[in-house]
mmCIF file of the N, C-alpha and C atoms, coordinates in Angstrom:
data_MODEL
# 
_entry.id   MODEL 
# 
loop_
_atom_site.group_PDB 
_atom_site.id 
_atom_site.type_symbol 
_atom_site.label_atom_id 
_atom_site.label_alt_id 
_atom_site.label_comp_id 
_atom_site.label_asym_id 
_atom_site.label_entity_id 
_atom_site.label_seq_id 
_atom_site.pdbx_PDB_ins_code 
_atom_site.Cartn_x 
_atom_site.Cartn_y 
_atom_site.Cartn_z 
_atom_site.occupancy 
_atom_site.B_iso_or_equiv 
_atom_site.pdbx_formal_charge 
_atom_site.auth_seq_id 
_atom_site.auth_comp_id 
_atom_site.auth_asym_id 
_atom_site.auth_atom_id 
_atom_site.pdbx_PDB_model_num 
ATOM 1   N N  . MET A 1 1  ? -55.059 -39.505 12.452 1.00 0.00 ? 1  MET A N  1 
ATOM 2   C CA . MET A 1 1  ? -55.889 -40.426 11.691 1.00 0.00 ? 1  MET A CA 1 
ATOM 3   C C  . MET A 1 1  ? -56.373 -41.580 12.559 1.00 0.00 ? 1  MET A C  1 
ATOM 4   N N  . SER A 1 2  ? -55.655 -41.922 13.612 1.00 0.00 ? 2  SER A N  1 
ATOM 5   C CA . SER A 1 2  ? -56.088 -43.042 14.444 1.00 0.00 ? 2  SER A CA 1 
ATOM 6   C C  . SER A 1 2  ? -57.376 -42.698 15.185 1.00 0.00 ? 2  SER A C  1 
ATOM 7   N N  . TRP A 1 3  ? -57.668 -41.438 15.413 1.00 0.00 ? 3  TRP A N  1 
ATOM 8   C CA . TRP A 1 3  ? -58.914 -41.051 16.064 1.00 0.00 ? 3  TRP A CA 1 
ATOM 9   C C  . TRP A 1 3  ? -60.104 -41.370 15.171 1.00 0.00 ? 3  TRP A C  1 
ATOM 10  N N  . LEU A 1 4  ? -59.897 -41.368 13.882 1.00 0.00 ? 4  LEU A N  1 
ATOM 11  C CA . LEU A 1 4  ? -60.992 -41.591 12.943 1.00 0.00 ? 4  LEU A CA 1 
ATOM 12  C C  . LEU A 1 4  ? -61.262 -43.067 12.691 1.00 0.00 ? 4  LEU A C  1 
ATOM 13  N N  . SER A 1 5  ? -60.496 -43.940 13.306 1.00 0.00 ? 5  SER A N  1 
ATOM 14  C CA . SER A 1 5  ? -60.672 -45.375 13.054 1.00 0.00 ? 5  SER A CA 1 
ATOM 15  C C  . SER A 1 5  ? -61.983 -45.905 13.614 1.00 0.00 ? 5  SER A C  1 
ATOM 16  N N  . GLY A 1 6  ? -62.600 -45.199 14.544 1.00 0.00 ? 6  GLY A N  1 
ATOM 17  C CA . GLY A 1 6  ? -63.867 -45.644 15.120 1.00 0.00 ? 6  GLY A CA 1 
ATOM 18  C C  . GLY A 1 6  ? -65.068 -45.365 14.239 1.00 0.00 ? 6  GLY A C  1 
ATOM 19  N N  . TYR A 1 7  ? -64.883 -44.661 13.166 1.00 0.00 ? 7  TYR A N  1 
ATOM 20  C CA . TYR A 1 7  ? -65.983 -44.322 12.272 1.00 0.00 ? 7  TYR A CA 1 
ATOM 21  C C  . TYR A 1 7  ? -65.989 -45.298 11.099 1.00 0.00 ? 7  TYR A C  1 
ATOM 22  N N  . ARG A 1 8  ? -66.996 -46.180 11.086 1.00 0.00 ? 8  ARG A N  1 
ATOM 23  C CA . ARG A 1 8  ? -67.049 -47.283 10.127 1.00 0.00 ? 8  ARG A CA 1 
ATOM 24  C C  . ARG A 1 8  ? -67.073 -46.812 8.685  1.00 0.00 ? 8  ARG A C  1 
ATOM 25  N N  . ARG A 1 9  ? -67.766 -45.727 8.417  1.00 0.00 ? 9  ARG A N  1 
ATOM 26  C CA . ARG A 1 9  ? -67.868 -45.247 7.035  1.00 0.00 ? 9  ARG A CA 1 
ATOM 27  C C  . ARG A 1 9  ? -66.529 -44.797 6.481  1.00 0.00 ? 9  ARG A C  1 
ATOM 28  N N  . LEU A 1 10 ? -65.609 -44.451 7.358  1.00 0.00 ? 10 LEU A N  1 
ATOM 29  C CA . LEU A 1 10 ? -64.324 -43.943 6.902  1.00 0.00 ? 10 LEU A CA 1 
ATOM 30  C C  . LEU A 1 10 ? -63.245 -45.022 6.829  1.00 0.00 ? 10 LEU A C  1 
ATOM 31  N N  . THR A 1 11 ? -63.461 -46.168 7.503  1.00 0.00 ? 11 THR A N  1 
ATOM 32  C CA . THR A 1 11 ? -62.424 -47.200 7.467  1.00 0.00 ? 11 THR A CA 1 
ATOM 33  C C  . THR A 1 11 ? -62.331 -47.835 6.086  1.00 0.00 ? 11 THR A C  1 
ATOM 34  N N  . HIS A 1 12 ? -63.460 -48.078 5.469  1.00 0.00 ? 12 HIS A N  1 
ATOM 35  C CA . HIS A 1 12 ? -63.505 -48.531 4.076  1.00 0.00 ? 12 HIS A CA 1 
ATOM 36  C C  . HIS A 1 12 ? -64.267 -47.472 3.308  1.00 0.00 ? 12 HIS A C  1 
ATOM 37  N N  . ARG A 1 13 ? -63.807 -47.125 2.202  1.00 0.00 ? 13 ARG A N  1 
ATOM 38  C CA . ARG A 1 13 ? -64.428 -46.032 1.456  1.00 0.00 ? 13 ARG A CA 1 
ATOM 39  C C  . ARG A 1 13 ? -65.672 -46.533 0.722  1.00 0.00 ? 13 ARG A C  1 
ATOM 40  N N  . TYR A 1 14 ? -66.841 -46.343 1.370  1.00 0.00 ? 14 TYR A N  1 
ATOM 41  C CA . TYR A 1 14 ? -68.106 -46.772 0.793  1.00 0.00 ? 14 TYR A CA 1 
ATOM 42  C C  . TYR A 1 14 ? -68.645 -45.757 -0.210 1.00 0.00 ? 14 TYR A C  1 
ATOM 43  N N  . GLU A 1 15 ? -68.264 -44.510 -0.025 1.00 0.00 ? 15 GLU A N  1 
ATOM 44  C CA . GLU A 1 15 ? -68.791 -43.458 -0.883 1.00 0.00 ? 15 GLU A CA 1 
ATOM 45  C C  . GLU A 1 15 ? -68.059 -43.458 -2.221 1.00 0.00 ? 15 GLU A C  1 
ATOM 46  N N  . ARG A 1 16 ? -68.811 -43.424 -3.279 1.00 0.00 ? 16 ARG A N  1 
ATOM 47  C CA . ARG A 1 16 ? -68.191 -43.357 -4.602 1.00 0.00 ? 16 ARG A CA 1 
ATOM 48  C C  . ARG A 1 16 ? -67.709 -41.939 -4.915 1.00 0.00 ? 16 ARG A C  1 
ATOM 49  N N  . SER A 1 17 ? -68.472 -40.976 -4.441 1.00 0.00 ? 17 SER A N  1 
ATOM 50  C CA . SER A 1 17 ? -68.130 -39.585 -4.702 1.00 0.00 ? 17 SER A CA 1 
ATOM 51  C C  . SER A 1 17 ? -67.084 -39.091 -3.701 1.00 0.00 ? 17 SER A C  1 
ATOM 52  N N  . CYS A 1 18 ? -66.054 -38.500 -4.207 1.00 0.00 ? 18 CYS A N  1 
ATOM 53  C CA . CYS A 1 18 ? -65.004 -37.949 -3.351 1.00 0.00 ? 18 CYS A CA 1 
ATOM 54  C C  . CYS A 1 18 ? -65.566 -36.839 -2.466 1.00 0.00 ? 18 CYS A C  1 
ATOM 55  N N  . ARG A 1 19 ? -66.504 -36.105 -2.995 1.00 0.00 ? 19 ARG A N  1 
ATOM 56  C CA . ARG A 1 19 ? -67.106 -35.001 -2.244 1.00 0.00 ? 19 ARG A CA 1 
ATOM 57  C C  . ARG A 1 19 ? -67.826 -35.508 -0.995 1.00 0.00 ? 19 ARG A C  1 
ATOM 58  N N  . ASN A 1 20 ? -68.575 -36.619 -1.113 1.00 0.00 ? 20 ASN A N  1 
ATOM 59  C CA . ASN A 1 20 ? -69.272 -37.199 0.038  1.00 0.00 ? 20 ASN A CA 1 
ATOM 60  C C  . ASN A 1 20 ? -68.280 -37.743 1.060  1.00 0.00 ? 20 ASN A C  1 
ATOM 61  N N  . TYR A 1 21 ? -67.233 -38.404 0.582  1.00 0.00 ? 21 TYR A N  1 
ATOM 62  C CA . TYR A 1 21 ? -66.227 -38.956 1.486  1.00 0.00 ? 21 TYR A CA 1 
ATOM 63  C C  . TYR A 1 21 ? -65.564 -37.842 2.292  1.00 0.00 ? 21 TYR A C  1 
ATOM 64  N N  . LEU A 1 22 ? -65.223 -36.752 1.637  1.00 0.00 ? 22 LEU A N  1 
ATOM 65  C CA . LEU A 1 22 ? -64.594 -35.637 2.345  1.00 0.00 ? 22 LEU A CA 1 
ATOM 66  C C  . LEU A 1 22 ? -65.546 -35.000 3.355  1.00 0.00 ? 22 LEU A C  1 
ATOM 67  N N  . ALA A 1 23 ? -66.825 -34.970 3.027  1.00 0.00 ? 23 ALA A N  1 
ATOM 68  C CA . ALA A 1 23 ? -67.803 -34.427 3.970  1.00 0.00 ? 23 ALA A CA 1 
ATOM 69  C C  . ALA A 1 23 ? -67.877 -35.293 5.224  1.00 0.00 ? 23 ALA A C  1 
ATOM 70  N N  . PHE A 1 24 ? -67.905 -36.618 5.064  1.00 0.00 ? 24 PHE A N  1 
ATOM 71  C CA . PHE A 1 24 ? -67.916 -37.510 6.226  1.00 0.00 ? 24 PHE A CA 1 
ATOM 72  C C  . PHE A 1 24 ? -66.609 -37.414 6.998  1.00 0.00 ? 24 PHE A C  1 
ATOM 73  N N  . LEU A 1 25 ? -65.513 -37.234 6.314  1.00 0.00 ? 25 LEU A N  1 
ATOM 74  C CA . LEU A 1 25 ? -64.218 -37.080 6.976  1.00 0.00 ? 25 LEU A CA 1 
ATOM 75  C C  . LEU A 1 25 ? -64.202 -35.819 7.829  1.00 0.00 ? 25 LEU A C  1 
ATOM 76  N N  . ARG A 1 26 ? -64.700 -34.737 7.304  1.00 0.00 ? 26 ARG A N  1 
ATOM 77  C CA . ARG A 1 26 ? -64.759 -33.479 8.068  1.00 0.00 ? 26 ARG A CA 1 
ATOM 78  C C  . ARG A 1 26 ? -65.701 -33.594 9.256  1.00 0.00 ? 26 ARG A C  1 
ATOM 79  N N  . LEU A 1 27 ? -66.822 -34.265 9.063  1.00 0.00 ? 27 LEU A N  1 
ATOM 80  C CA . LEU A 1 27 ? -67.771 -34.452 10.151 1.00 0.00 ? 27 LEU A CA 1 
ATOM 81  C C  . LEU A 1 27 ? -67.142 -35.284 11.274 1.00 0.00 ? 27 LEU A C  1 
ATOM 82  N N  . ALA A 1 28 ? -66.471 -36.354 10.923 1.00 0.00 ? 28 ALA A N  1 
ATOM 83  C CA . ALA A 1 28 ? -65.823 -37.203 11.930 1.00 0.00 ? 28 ALA A CA 1 
ATOM 84  C C  . ALA A 1 28 ? -64.721 -36.440 12.657 1.00 0.00 ? 28 ALA A C  1 
ATOM 85  N N  . ALA A 1 29 ? -63.938 -35.663 11.933 1.00 0.00 ? 29 ALA A N  1 
ATOM 86  C CA . ALA A 1 29 ? -62.873 -34.875 12.568 1.00 0.00 ? 29 ALA A CA 1 
ATOM 87  C C  . ALA A 1 29 ? -63.465 -33.834 13.513 1.00 0.00 ? 29 ALA A C  1 
ATOM 88  N N  . GLY A 1 30 ? -64.549 -33.213 13.104 1.00 0.00 ? 30 GLY A N  1 
ATOM 89  C CA . GLY A 1 30 ? -65.220 -32.242 13.968 1.00 0.00 ? 30 GLY A CA 1 
ATOM 90  C C  . GLY A 1 30 ? -65.766 -32.879 15.228 1.00 0.00 ? 30 GLY A C  1 
ATOM 91  N N  . LEU A 1 31 ? -66.350 -34.072 15.093 1.00 0.00 ? 31 LEU A N  1 
ATOM 92  C CA . LEU A 1 31 ? -66.865 -34.783 16.261 1.00 0.00 ? 31 LEU A CA 1 
ATOM 93  C C  . LEU A 1 31 ? -65.742 -35.186 17.213 1.00 0.00 ? 31 LEU A C  1 
ATOM 94  N N  . CYS A 1 32 ? -64.625 -35.626 16.657 1.00 0.00 ? 32 CYS A N  1 
ATOM 95  C CA . CYS A 1 32 ? -63.479 -35.989 17.499 1.00 0.00 ? 32 CYS A CA 1 
ATOM 96  C C  . CYS A 1 32 ? -62.976 -34.774 18.279 1.00 0.00 ? 32 CYS A C  1 
ATOM 97  N N  . CYS A 1 33 ? -62.864 -33.655 17.610 1.00 0.00 ? 33 CYS A N  1 
ATOM 98  C CA . CYS A 1 33 ? -62.399 -32.433 18.272 1.00 0.00 ? 33 CYS A CA 1 
ATOM 99  C C  . CYS A 1 33 ? -63.387 -31.974 19.333 1.00 0.00 ? 33 CYS A C  1 
ATOM 100 N N  . TYR A 1 34 ? -64.667 -32.062 19.042 1.00 0.00 ? 34 TYR A N  1 
ATOM 101 C CA . TYR A 1 34 ? -65.695 -31.657 19.995 1.00 0.00 ? 34 TYR A CA 1 
ATOM 102 C C  . TYR A 1 34 ? -65.664 -32.550 21.245 1.00 0.00 ? 34 TYR A C  1 
ATOM 103 N N  . LYS A 1 35 ? -65.567 -33.863 21.046 1.00 0.00 ? 35 LYS A N  1 
ATOM 104 C CA . LYS A 1 35 ? -65.513 -34.783 22.188 1.00 0.00 ? 35 LYS A CA 1 
ATOM 105 C C  . LYS A 1 35 ? -64.287 -34.515 23.053 1.00 0.00 ? 35 LYS A C  1 
ATOM 106 N N  . ARG A 1 36 ? -63.173 -34.236 22.401 1.00 0.00 ? 36 ARG A N  1 
ATOM 107 C CA . ARG A 1 36 ? -61.942 -33.950 23.160 1.00 0.00 ? 36 ARG A CA 1 
ATOM 108 C C  . ARG A 1 36 ? -62.056 -32.636 23.916 1.00 0.00 ? 36 ARG A C  1 
ATOM 109 N N  . LEU A 1 37 ? -62.647 -31.630 23.311 1.00 0.00 ? 37 LEU A N  1 
ATOM 110 C CA . LEU A 1 37 ? -62.837 -30.340 23.971 1.00 0.00 ? 37 LEU A CA 1 
ATOM 111 C C  . LEU A 1 37 ? -63.736 -30.479 25.178 1.00 0.00 ? 37 LEU A C  1 
ATOM 112 N N  . VAL A 1 38 ? -64.817 -31.240 25.047 1.00 0.00 ? 38 VAL A N  1 
ATOM 113 C CA . VAL A 1 38 ? -65.723 -31.449 26.171 1.00 0.00 ? 38 VAL A CA 1 
ATOM 114 C C  . VAL A 1 38 ? -65.010 -32.175 27.303 1.00 0.00 ? 38 VAL A C  1 
ATOM 115 N N  . ARG A 1 39 ? -64.217 -33.166 26.943 1.00 0.00 ? 39 ARG A N  1 
ATOM 116 C CA . ARG A 1 39 ? -63.491 -33.943 27.960 1.00 0.00 ? 39 ARG A CA 1 
ATOM 117 C C  . ARG A 1 39 ? -62.474 -33.071 28.681 1.00 0.00 ? 39 ARG A C  1 
ATOM 118 N N  . LEU A 1 40 ? -61.813 -32.158 27.967 1.00 0.00 ? 40 LEU A N  1 
ATOM 119 C CA . LEU A 1 40 ? -60.789 -31.319 28.586 1.00 0.00 ? 40 LEU A CA 1 
ATOM 120 C C  . LEU A 1 40 ? -61.369 -30.201 29.446 1.00 0.00 ? 40 LEU A C  1 
ATOM 121 N N  . THR A 1 41 ? -62.549 -29.722 29.105 1.00 0.00 ? 41 THR A N  1 
ATOM 122 C CA . THR A 1 41 ? -63.130 -28.598 29.835 1.00 0.00 ? 41 THR A CA 1 
ATOM 123 C C  . THR A 1 41 ? -63.986 -29.026 31.016 1.00 0.00 ? 41 THR A C  1 
ATOM 124 N N  . SER A 1 42 ? -64.296 -30.307 31.115 1.00 0.00 ? 42 SER A N  1 
ATOM 125 C CA . SER A 1 42 ? -65.126 -30.724 32.250 1.00 0.00 ? 42 SER A CA 1 
ATOM 126 C C  . SER A 1 42 ? -64.363 -31.565 33.227 1.00 0.00 ? 42 SER A C  1 
# 
């Protein structure tokens, strides 16, 4: 969860809909994993 602290939309829950919040959470987690994969492979 500490990796997601850099994403402003996720630090405070601005989205009223749980569905939108979960979508942003998944997007942020995917971006974190992608950045880490790129860093490890290069």
